[in-house]
MOPAC internal coordinates of N, CA, C and O (Angstrom, degrees):
PM7 1SCF
backbone

  N    0.0000 0     0.00 0     0.00 0    0    0    0
  C    1.4577 1     0.00 0     0.00 0    1    0    0
  C    1.5310 1   110.98 1     0.00 0    2    1    0
  O    1.2310 1   121.22 1   140.95 1    3    2    1
  N    1.3486 1   115.27 1   -39.05 1    3    2    1
  C    1.4570 1   119.20 1  -178.94 1    5    3    2
  C    1.5344 1   110.71 1   -62.38 1    6    5    3
  O    1.2310 1   120.64 1   139.41 1    7    6    5
  N    1.3365 1   116.39 1   -40.59 1    7    6    5
  C    1.4550 1   120.34 1  -179.91 1    9    7    6
  C    1.5358 1   110.41 1   -66.07 1   10    9    7
  O    1.2310 1   121.19 1   142.35 1   11   10    9
  N    1.3298 1   115.33 1   -37.65 1   11   10    9
  C    1.4660 1   118.77 1   177.77 1   13   11   10
  C    1.5311 1   110.62 1   -62.01 1   14   13   11
  O    1.2310 1   120.41 1   141.20 1   15   14   13
  N    1.3298 1   116.83 1   -38.80 1   15   14   13
  C    1.4684 1   120.28 1   177.49 1   17   15   14
  C    1.5252 1   111.10 1   -63.96 1   18   17   15
  O    1.2310 1   120.88 1   142.32 1   19   18   17
  N    1.3312 1   115.92 1   -37.68 1   19   18   17
  C    1.4764 1   120.54 1   177.03 1   21   19   18
  C    1.5309 1   109.99 1   -62.52 1   22   21   19
  O    1.2310 1   121.02 1   135.81 1   23   22   21
  N    1.3427 1   115.66 1   -44.19 1   23   22   21
  C    1.4667 1   119.97 1   179.95 1   25   23   22
  C    1.5319 1   109.02 1   -60.88 1   26   25   23
  O    1.2310 1   120.25 1   136.16 1   27   26   25
  N    1.3226 1   117.13 1   -43.84 1   27   26   25
  C    1.4668 1   120.68 1   179.35 1   29   27   26
  C    1.5332 1   110.12 1   -61.95 1   30   29   27
  O    1.2310 1   120.44 1   138.44 1   31   30   29
  N    1.3381 1   116.76 1   -41.56 1   31   30   29
  C    1.4724 1   120.02 1   177.31 1   33   31   30
  C    1.5284 1   110.60 1   -57.70 1   34   33   31
  O    1.2310 1   120.75 1   136.54 1   35   34   33
  N    1.3261 1   116.16 1   -43.46 1   35   34   33
  C    1.4707 1   120.79 1   179.46 1   37   35   34
  C    1.5249 1   109.70 1   -63.99 1   38   37   35
  O    1.2310 1   120.56 1   135.32 1   39   38   37
  N    1.3425 1   116.54 1   -44.68 1   39   38   37
  C    1.4711 1   120.11 1  -178.87 1   41   39   38
  C    1.5258 1   110.89 1   -61.06 1   42   41   39
  O    1.2310 1   120.46 1   149.38 1   43   42   41
  N    1.3196 1   116.73 1   -30.62 1   43   42   41
  C    1.4673 1   120.34 1  -179.45 1   45   43   42
  C    1.5279 1   112.42 1   -74.91 1   46   45   43
  O    1.2310 1   120.02 1   178.44 1   47   46   45
  N    1.3379 1   117.57 1    -1.56 1   47   46   45
  C    1.4682 1   120.30 1   176.33 1   49   47   46
  C    1.5252 1   110.92 1   -98.96 1   50   49   47
  O    1.2310 1   120.31 1   179.19 1   51   50   49
  N    1.3420 1   117.02 1    -0.81 1   51   50   49
  C    1.4670 1   121.46 1  -177.08 1   53   51   50
  C    1.5191 1   108.42 1  -108.09 1   54   53   51
  O    1.2310 1   121.15 1   -53.67 1   55   54   53
  N    1.3194 1   115.40 1   126.33 1   55   54   53
  C    1.4618 1   120.43 1  -175.32 1   57   55   54
  C    1.5166 1   112.35 1  -113.12 1   58   57   55
  O    1.2310 1   121.65 1   -33.36 1   59   58   57
  N    1.3199 1   114.45 1   146.64 1   59   58   57
  C    1.4560 1   120.48 1   170.47 1   61   59   58
  C    1.5280 1   105.22 1   -70.50 1   62   61   59
  O    1.2310 1   119.28 1   -49.38 1   63   62   61
  N    1.3348 1   118.99 1   130.62 1   63   62   61
  C    1.4693 1   119.86 1  -175.34 1   65   63   62
  C    1.5396 1   113.19 1   -66.30 1   66   65   63
  O    1.2310 1   120.13 1   158.87 1   67   66   65
  N    1.3091 1   117.35 1   -21.13 1   67   66   65
  C    1.4703 1   119.26 1  -176.93 1   69   67   66
  C    1.5232 1   113.06 1   -96.34 1   70   69   67
  O    1.2310 1   120.56 1   165.73 1   71   70   69
  N    1.3273 1   116.53 1   -14.27 1   71   70   69
  C    1.4618 1   120.58 1  -175.96 1   73   71   70
  C    1.5258 1   107.49 1  -131.10 1   74   73   71
  O    1.2310 1   119.51 1   -51.48 1   75   74   73
  N    1.3379 1   118.53 1   128.52 1   75   74   73
  C    1.4654 1   119.86 1  -174.73 1   77   75   74
  C    1.5354 1   113.74 1   -78.02 1   78   77   75
  O    1.2310 1   120.91 1  -131.66 1   79   78   77
  N    1.3226 1   115.86 1    48.34 1   79   78   77
  C    1.4601 1   121.35 1  -178.98 1   81   79   78
  C    1.5264 1   107.25 1  -136.33 1   82   81   79
  O    1.2310 1   120.46 1   -36.36 1   83   82   81
  N    1.3442 1   116.73 1   143.64 1   83   82   81
  C    1.4633 1   118.60 1  -178.82 1   85   83   82
  C    1.5348 1   110.88 1   -70.75 1   86   85   83
  O    1.2310 1   120.85 1   -21.03 1   87   86   85
  N    1.3328 1   115.98 1   158.97 1   87   86   85
  C    1.4628 1   121.30 1  -172.41 1   89   87   86
  C    1.5208 1   112.77 1   -66.12 1   90   89   87
  O    1.2310 1   120.26 1   154.82 1   91   90   89
  N    1.3405 1   117.11 1   -25.18 1   91   90   89
  C    1.4675 1   119.36 1   178.65 1   93   91   90
  C    1.5249 1   110.28 1   -72.76 1   94   93   91
  O    1.2310 1   120.45 1   131.22 1   95   94   93
  N    1.3371 1   116.74 1   -48.78 1   95   94   93
  C    1.4725 1   121.11 1   179.86 1   97   95   94
  C    1.5365 1   110.79 1   -66.05 1   98   97   95
  O    1.2310 1   120.79 1   152.32 1   99   98   97
  N    1.3320 1   116.10 1   -27.68 1   99   98   97
  C    1.4699 1   119.94 1   178.35 1  101   99   98
  C    1.5300 1   111.87 1   -70.24 1  102  101   99
  O    1.2310 1   120.85 1   163.39 1  103  102  101
  N    1.3250 1   115.99 1   -16.61 1  103  102  101
  C    1.4576 1   119.00 1  -178.58 1  105  103  102
  C    1.5149 1   113.17 1    85.09 1  106  105  103
  O    1.2310 1   120.35 1  -160.86 1  107  106  105
  N    1.3312 1   116.93 1    19.14 1  107  106  105
  C    1.4691 1   120.29 1  -179.47 1  109  107  106
  C    1.5260 1   112.35 1   -80.28 1  110  109  107
  O    1.2310 1   120.32 1   163.80 1  111  110  109
  N    1.3287 1   116.99 1   -16.20 1  111  110  109
  C    1.4637 1   121.05 1  -179.46 1  113  111  110
  C    1.5258 1   108.22 1   -93.39 1  114  113  111
  O    1.2310 1   120.44 1   -64.03 1  115  114  113
  N    1.3194 1   116.77 1   115.97 1  115  114  113
  C    1.4645 1   121.00 1  -179.05 1  117  115  114
  C    1.5197 1   111.80 1   -90.92 1  118  117  115
  O    1.2310 1   120.31 1   143.28 1  119  118  117
  N    1.3257 1   117.01 1   -36.72 1  119  118  117
  C    1.4574 1   118.90 1  -176.54 1  121  119  118
  C    1.5207 1   110.74 1  -158.48 1  122  121  119
  O    1.2310 1   120.90 1   -36.98 1  123  122  121
  N    1.3323 1   115.89 1   143.02 1  123  122  121
  C    1.4663 1   122.18 1   173.94 1  125  123  122
  C    1.5224 1   105.95 1  -123.60 1  126  125  123
  O    1.2310 1   120.95 1   -60.76 1  127  126  125
  N    1.3301 1   115.78 1   119.24 1  127  126  125
  C    1.4692 1   120.20 1   178.70 1  129  127  126
  C    1.5201 1   108.36 1  -116.52 1  130  129  127
  O    1.2310 1   121.07 1   -46.13 1  131  130  129
  N    1.3267 1   115.56 1   133.87 1  131  130  129
  C    1.4626 1   120.49 1   179.13 1  133  131  130
  C    1.5237 1   107.84 1  -128.25 1  134  133  131
  O    1.2310 1   120.70 1   -56.35 1  135  134  133
  N    1.3371 1   116.26 1   123.65 1  135  134  133
  C    1.4699 1   118.40 1   179.68 1  137  135  134
  C    1.5387 1   110.43 1   -89.73 1  138  137  135
  O    1.2310 1   120.69 1     0.02 1  139  138  137
  N    1.3294 1   116.29 1  -179.98 1  139  138  137
  C    1.4673 1   121.32 1  -176.16 1  141  139  138
  C    1.5311 1   112.72 1   -63.09 1  142  141  139
  O    1.2310 1   120.58 1   154.27 1  143  142  141
  N    1.3234 1   116.50 1   -25.73 1  143  142  141
  C    1.4740 1   120.34 1   179.71 1  145  143  142
  C    1.5297 1   111.76 1   -88.90 1  146  145  143
  O    1.2310 1   120.56 1  -172.40 1  147  146  145
  N    1.3335 1   116.54 1     7.60 1  147  146  145
  C    1.4681 1   122.55 1   179.43 1  149  147  146
  C    1.5282 1   113.15 1    67.39 1  150  149  147
  O    1.2310 1   120.89 1  -148.08 1  151  150  149
  N    1.3253 1   115.90 1    31.92 1  151  150  149
  C    1.4630 1   120.42 1   169.91 1  153  151  150
  C    1.5213 1   106.01 1   -87.65 1  154  153  151
  O    1.2310 1   120.74 1   -48.12 1  155  154  153
  N    1.3185 1   116.19 1   131.88 1  155  154  153
  C    1.4561 1   121.06 1  -176.11 1  157  155  154
  C    1.5257 1   109.35 1  -108.99 1  158  157  155
  O    1.2310 1   121.11 1   -47.34 1  159  158  157
  N    1.3226 1   115.48 1   132.66 1  159  158  157
  C    1.4629 1   121.16 1   173.17 1  161  159  158
  C    1.5255 1   106.37 1  -121.55 1  162  161  159
  O    1.2310 1   121.30 1   -54.15 1  163  162  161
  N    1.3244 1   115.12 1   125.85 1  163  162  161
  C    1.4624 1   121.27 1  -178.06 1  165  163  162
  C    1.5125 1   109.27 1  -116.34 1  166  165  163
  O    1.2310 1   121.06 1   -54.67 1  167  166  165
  N    1.3255 1   115.58 1   125.33 1  167  166  165
  C    1.4629 1   120.06 1   172.45 1  169  167  166
  C    1.5138 1   106.02 1   -96.75 1  170  169  167
  O    1.2310 1   121.17 1   -57.10 1  171  170  169
  N    1.3043 1   115.37 1   122.90 1  171  170  169
  C    1.4636 1   118.94 1   179.73 1  173  171  170
  C    1.5181 1   109.96 1  -141.42 1  174  173  171
  O    1.2310 1   121.70 1   -13.65 1  175  174  173
  N    1.3090 1   114.36 1   166.35 1  175  174  173
  C    1.4471 1   120.18 1   177.20 1  177  175  174
  C    1.5202 1   108.03 1  -125.63 1  178  177  175
  O    1.2310 1   120.54 1    -0.45 1  179  178  177
  N    1.2996 1   116.58 1   179.55 1  179  178  177
  C    1.4644 1   122.60 1   175.04 1  181  179  178
  C    1.5255 1   106.96 1  -121.41 1  182  181  179
  O    1.2310 1   120.53 1   -19.62 1  183  182  181
  N    1.3219 1   116.59 1   160.38 1  183  182  181
  C    1.4656 1   118.49 1  -178.28 1  185  183  182
  C    1.5260 1   111.65 1   -62.18 1  186  185  183
  O    1.2310 1   120.80 1   154.30 1  187  186  185
  N    1.3397 1   116.08 1   -25.70 1  187  186  185
  C    1.4681 1   119.41 1   173.44 1  189  187  186
  C    1.5236 1   108.39 1  -156.41 1  190  189  187
  O    1.2310 1   120.44 1   -27.29 1  191  190  189
  N    1.3499 1   116.77 1   152.71 1  191  190  189
  C    1.4737 1   118.79 1   179.43 1  193  191  190
  C    1.5300 1   112.46 1   -60.99 1  194  193  191
  O    1.2310 1   120.25 1   157.91 1  195  194  193
  N    1.3343 1   117.13 1   -22.09 1  195  194  193
  C    1.4685 1   120.97 1  -179.66 1  197  195  194
  C    1.5212 1   111.95 1   -96.56 1  198  197  195
  O    1.2310 1   120.71 1  -163.80 1  199  198  197
  N    1.3147 1   116.24 1    16.20 1  199  198  197
  C    1.4562 1   122.22 1  -178.93 1  201  199  198
  C    1.5295 1   110.04 1   -52.24 1  202  201  199
  O    1.2310 1   119.85 1   -49.19 1  203  202  201
  N    1.3445 1   117.89 1   130.81 1  203  202  201
  C    1.4716 1   119.77 1  -177.46 1  205  203  202
  C    1.5301 1   113.77 1   -62.21 1  206  205  203
  O    1.2310 1   120.04 1   160.92 1  207  206  205
  N    1.3287 1   117.52 1   -19.08 1  207  206  205
  C    1.4689 1   119.36 1  -179.34 1  209  207  206
  C    1.5246 1   112.28 1  -104.16 1  210  209  207
  O    1.2310 1   120.45 1  -158.71 1  211  210  209
  N    1.3295 1   116.75 1    21.29 1  211  210  209
  C    1.4714 1   121.22 1  -178.07 1  213  211  210
  C    1.5200 1   111.62 1   -55.56 1  214  213  211
  O    1.2310 1   120.21 1   148.23 1  215  214  213
  N    1.3181 1   117.20 1   -31.77 1  215  214  213
  C    1.4677 1   120.57 1   179.85 1  217  215  214
  C    1.5177 1   111.56 1   -86.73 1  218  217  215
  O    1.2310 1   120.46 1   135.03 1  219  218  217
  N    1.3233 1   116.73 1   -44.97 1  219  218  217
  C    1.4674 1   120.00 1  -171.24 1  221  219  218
  C    1.5235 1   114.18 1   -82.30 1  222  221  219
  O    1.2310 1   119.36 1   146.21 1  223  222  221
  N    1.3352 1   118.83 1   -33.79 1  223  222  221
  C    1.4560 1   119.04 1  -175.02 1  225  223  222
  C    1.5311 1   113.36 1   -64.04 1  226  225  223
  O    1.2310 1   118.72 1   132.50 1  227  226  225
  N    1.3410 1   120.04 1   -47.50 1  227  226  225
  C    1.4759 1   118.51 1   178.33 1  229  227  226
  C    1.5295 1   111.89 1   -57.46 1  230  229  227
  O    1.2310 1   120.54 1   141.12 1  231  230  229
  N    1.3231 1   116.57 1   -38.88 1  231  230  229
  C    1.4609 1   121.58 1   178.80 1  233  231  230
  C    1.5309 1   110.03 1   -63.58 1  234  233  231
  O    1.2310 1   120.41 1   135.89 1  235  234  233
  N    1.3312 1   116.82 1   -44.11 1  235  234  233
  C    1.4671 1   121.16 1   179.37 1  237  235  234
  C    1.5367 1   110.21 1   -61.91 1  238  237  235
  O    1.2310 1   120.50 1   137.55 1  239  238  237
  N    1.3300 1   116.65 1   -42.45 1  239  238  237
  C    1.4678 1   121.21 1   179.35 1  241  239  238
  C    1.5283 1   109.19 1   -62.03 1  242  241  239
  O    1.2310 1   120.45 1   131.09 1  243  242  241
  N    1.3349 1   116.74 1   -48.91 1  243  242  241
  C    1.4745 1   120.58 1  -179.96 1  245  243  242
  C    1.5246 1   111.33 1   -58.74 1  246  245  243
  O    1.2310 1   120.62 1   133.40 1  247  246  245
  N    1.3241 1   116.41 1   -46.60 1  247  246  245
  C    1.4657 1   120.31 1  -176.64 1  249  247  246
  C    1.5255 1   111.51 1   -65.01 1  250  249  247
  O    1.2310 1   120.48 1   134.76 1  251  250  249
  N    1.3340 1   116.68 1   -45.24 1  251  250  249
  C    1.4697 1   119.55 1  -177.73 1  253  251  250
  C    1.5248 1   111.19 1   -66.54 1  254  253  251
  O    1.2310 1   120.17 1   136.81 1  255  254  253
  N    1.3354 1   117.28 1   -43.19 1  255  254  253
  C    1.4621 1   120.19 1  -179.59 1  257  255  254
  C    1.5301 1   109.88 1   -67.34 1  258  257  255
  O    1.2310 1   120.05 1   135.65 1  259  258  257
  N    1.3284 1   117.50 1   -44.35 1  259  258  257
  C    1.4674 1   121.50 1  -178.36 1  261  259  258
  C    1.5282 1   112.35 1   -66.44 1  262  261  259
  O    1.2310 1   120.06 1   158.69 1  263  262  261
  N    1.3267 1   117.49 1   -21.31 1  263  262  261
  C    1.4658 1   120.15 1  -178.38 1  265  263  262
  C    1.5335 1   112.26 1   -74.62 1  266  265  263
  O    1.2310 1   119.98 1   166.33 1  267  266  265
  N    1.3358 1   117.65 1   -13.67 1  267  266  265
  C    1.4675 1   119.45 1   178.07 1  269  267  266
  C    1.5312 1   108.68 1   -68.67 1  270  269  267
  O    1.2310 1   119.97 1   -46.98 1  271  270  269
  N    1.3436 1   117.66 1   133.02 1  271  270  269
  C    1.4721 1   120.12 1  -174.80 1  273  271  270
  C    1.5352 1   115.19 1   -59.47 1  274  273  271
  O    1.2310 1   119.69 1   153.25 1  275  274  273
  N    1.3264 1   118.20 1   -26.75 1  275  274  273
  C    1.4756 1   119.92 1  -178.42 1  277  275  274
  C    1.5235 1   113.06 1   -84.00 1  278  277  275
  O    1.2310 1   120.39 1   173.53 1  279  278  277
  N    1.3309 1   116.86 1    -6.47 1  279  278  277
  C    1.4617 1   120.16 1  -174.03 1  281  279  278
  C    1.5240 1   110.44 1  -104.15 1  282  281  279
  O    1.2310 1   121.16 1   -50.04 1  283  282  281
  N    1.3313 1   115.39 1   129.96 1  283  282  281
  C    1.4528 1   121.73 1  -178.35 1  285  283  282
  C    1.5230 1   111.25 1   -77.14 1  286  285  283
  O    1.2310 1   120.98 1   130.87 1  287  286  285
  N    1.3408 1   115.74 1   -49.13 1  287  286  285
  C    1.4666 1   119.42 1   179.38 1  289  287  286
  C    1.5193 1   109.25 1  -154.23 1  290  289  287
  O    1.2310 1   120.88 1   -16.67 1  291  290  289
  N    1.3252 1   115.92 1   163.33 1  291  290  289
  C    1.4602 1   120.70 1   178.30 1  293  291  290
  C    1.5179 1   108.90 1  -138.75 1  294  293  291
  O    1.2310 1   121.07 1   -45.05 1  295  294  293
  N    1.3174 1   115.55 1   134.95 1  295  294  293
  C    1.4655 1   121.28 1   178.82 1  297  295  294
  C    1.5208 1   107.94 1  -132.85 1  298  297  295
  O    1.2310 1   120.87 1   -43.28 1  299  298  297
  N    1.3189 1   115.95 1   136.72 1  299  298  297
  C    1.4619 1   121.17 1   177.86 1  301  299  298
  C    1.5159 1   109.29 1  -111.14 1  302  301  299
  O    1.2310 1   120.73 1   -50.34 1  303  302  301
  N    1.3119 1   116.21 1   129.66 1  303  302  301
  C    1.4590 1   121.74 1   171.47 1  305  303  302
  C    1.5226 1   107.08 1  -108.77 1  306  305  303
  O    1.2310 1   121.07 1   -57.88 1  307  306  305
  N    1.3283 1   115.56 1   122.12 1  307  306  305
  C    1.4674 1   119.64 1   177.61 1  309  307  306
  C    1.5213 1   107.67 1   -88.97 1  310  309  307
  O    1.2310 1   121.08 1   -51.57 1  311  310  309
  N    1.3181 1   115.54 1   128.43 1  311  310  309
  C    1.4662 1   120.93 1   178.03 1  313  311  310
  C    1.5221 1   108.87 1  -128.52 1  314  313  311
  O    1.2310 1   120.77 1   -31.03 1  315  314  313
  N    1.3092 1   116.12 1   148.97 1  315  314  313
  C    1.4693 1   120.15 1   177.40 1  317  315  314
  C    1.5204 1   111.19 1  -118.57 1  318  317  315
  O    1.2310 1   121.25 1  -161.77 1  319  318  317
  N    1.3421 1   115.22 1    18.23 1  319  318  317
  C    1.4512 1   119.78 1   178.99 1  321  319  318
  C    1.5205 1   107.90 1  -131.21 1  322  321  319
  O    1.2310 1   117.69 1   -67.35 1  323  322  321
  N    1.3037 1   122.00 1   112.65 1  323  322  321
  C    1.4727 1   123.89 1     2.57 1  325  323  322
  C    1.5297 1   110.95 1   -76.33 1  326  325  323
  O    1.2310 1   120.57 1   -27.83 1  327  326  325
  N    1.3310 1   116.52 1   152.17 1  327  326  325
  C    1.4615 1   119.68 1   178.26 1  329  327  326
  C    1.5261 1   109.91 1   -64.79 1  330  329  327
  O    1.2310 1   121.18 1   -34.54 1  331  330  329
  N    1.3321 1   115.35 1   145.46 1  331  330  329
  C    1.4632 1   119.96 1   179.78 1  333  331  330
  C    1.5258 1   109.70 1   -66.05 1  334  333  331
  O    1.2310 1   121.52 1   -35.05 1  335  334  333
  N    1.3120 1   114.69 1   144.95 1  335  334  333
  C    1.4574 1   121.71 1   179.87 1  337  335  334
  C    1.5309 1   106.70 1  -143.18 1  338  337  335
  O    1.2310 1   119.65 1   -31.01 1  339  338  337
  N    1.3158 1   118.27 1   148.99 1  339  338  337
  C    1.4654 1   119.38 1  -176.40 1  341  339  338
  C    1.5260 1   112.81 1   -60.42 1  342  341  339
  O    1.2310 1   119.76 1   159.99 1  343  342  341
  N    1.3189 1   118.06 1   -20.01 1  343  342  341
  C    1.4627 1   120.45 1   177.66 1  345  343  342
  C    1.5243 1   112.34 1   -68.56 1  346  345  343
  O    1.2310 1   120.04 1   167.12 1  347  346  345
  N    1.3351 1   117.52 1   -12.88 1  347  346  345
  C    1.4620 1   121.49 1   179.29 1  349  347  346
  C    1.5311 1   111.52 1   -80.84 1  350  349  347
  O    1.2310 1   120.80 1   168.88 1  351  350  349
  N    1.3294 1   116.07 1   -11.12 1  351  350  349
  C    1.4589 1   119.72 1   179.12 1  353  351  350
  C    1.5173 1   109.90 1   -70.89 1  354  353  351
  O    1.2310 1   121.27 1   -27.91 1  355  354  353
  N    1.3303 1   115.17 1   152.09 1  355  354  353
  C    1.4658 1   119.69 1   174.30 1  357  355  354
  C    1.5269 1   107.62 1   -66.47 1  358  357  355
  O    1.2310 1   120.92 1   -20.75 1  359  358  357
  N    1.3247 1   115.85 1   159.25 1  359  358  357
  C    1.4575 1   119.87 1   177.69 1  361  359  358
  C    1.5213 1   110.52 1   -57.51 1  362  361  359
  O    1.2310 1   121.42 1   140.84 1  363  362  361
  N    1.3359 1   114.89 1   -39.16 1  363  362  361
  C    1.4659 1   121.43 1   179.57 1  365  363  362
  C    1.5391 1   110.38 1   -57.73 1  366  365  363
  O    1.2310 1   120.84 1   133.54 1  367  366  365
  N    1.3325 1   116.01 1   -46.46 1  367  366  365
  C    1.4663 1   120.73 1  -179.28 1  369  367  366
  C    1.5282 1   110.20 1   -66.62 1  370  369  367
  O    1.2310 1   120.41 1   138.54 1  371  370  369
  N    1.3329 1   116.82 1   -41.46 1  371  370  369
  C    1.4733 1   119.94 1   179.73 1  373  371  370
  C    1.5284 1   110.56 1   -63.24 1  374  373  371
  O    1.2310 1   120.55 1   140.77 1  375  374  373
  N    1.3247 1   116.55 1   -39.23 1  375  374  373
  C    1.4670 1   120.86 1   177.12 1  377  375  374
  C    1.5118 1   110.42 1   -63.26 1  378  377  375
  O    1.2310 1   121.31 1   132.04 1  379  378  377
  N    1.3404 1   115.10 1   -47.96 1  379  378  377
  C    1.4637 1   121.18 1  -178.01 1  381  379  378
  C    1.5340 1   111.96 1   -58.59 1  382  381  379
  O    1.2310 1   120.82 1   143.24 1  383  382  381
  N    1.3253 1   116.04 1   -36.76 1  383  382  381
  C    1.4682 1   120.59 1  -178.35 1  385  383  382
  C    1.5210 1   112.98 1   -92.75 1  386  385  383
  O    1.2310 1   120.26 1  -176.63 1  387  386  385
  N    1.3344 1   117.12 1     3.37 1  387  386  385
  C    1.4540 1   120.51 1   175.72 1  389  387  386
  C    1.5208 1   115.14 1    78.80 1  390  389  387
  O    1.2310 1   119.91 1  -157.70 1  391  390  389
  N    1.3338 1   117.77 1    22.30 1  391  390  389
  C    1.4753 1   120.36 1   177.43 1  393  391  390
  C    1.5106 1   112.19 1   -85.83 1  394  393  391
  O    1.2310 1   119.72 1   165.89 1  395  394  393
  N    1.3633 1   118.15 1   -14.11 1  395  394  393
  C    1.4633 1   120.90 1  -179.21 1  397  395  394
  C    1.5102 1   109.75 1  -113.26 1  398  397  395
  O    1.2310 1   120.10 1   180.00 1  399  398  397

C-alpha cells in the first residue's frame, strides 16, 4: 500500500499540458497494479484520443514512476474504454476548473 501511495504521489507531479491539473486529479488514471517484484502497470486514458501528448505522456509517466528507487519497472497501458469524461475529475479539480 505504501508503494502505491508513492506511485500516486509521482502521478500527481505530471500535468496535462492543456489543463492546469495533474493527471491523477483529472481522473486519467484508471488503475495502478504493483506485483511482488515492484513492477508497476498503470492503466490510464487521455482526455481525448487526439490528445497532442498521446505519445509523450505515457512515456513521461513510465519514466517518472520507474525512476523511484523502490520500483523495478513501470508500464503504461492507454485505454479509451470507458472514455474520459469531466465527471471523472476529483471535486478539487472540478472546482479549480470552474465545473462546480
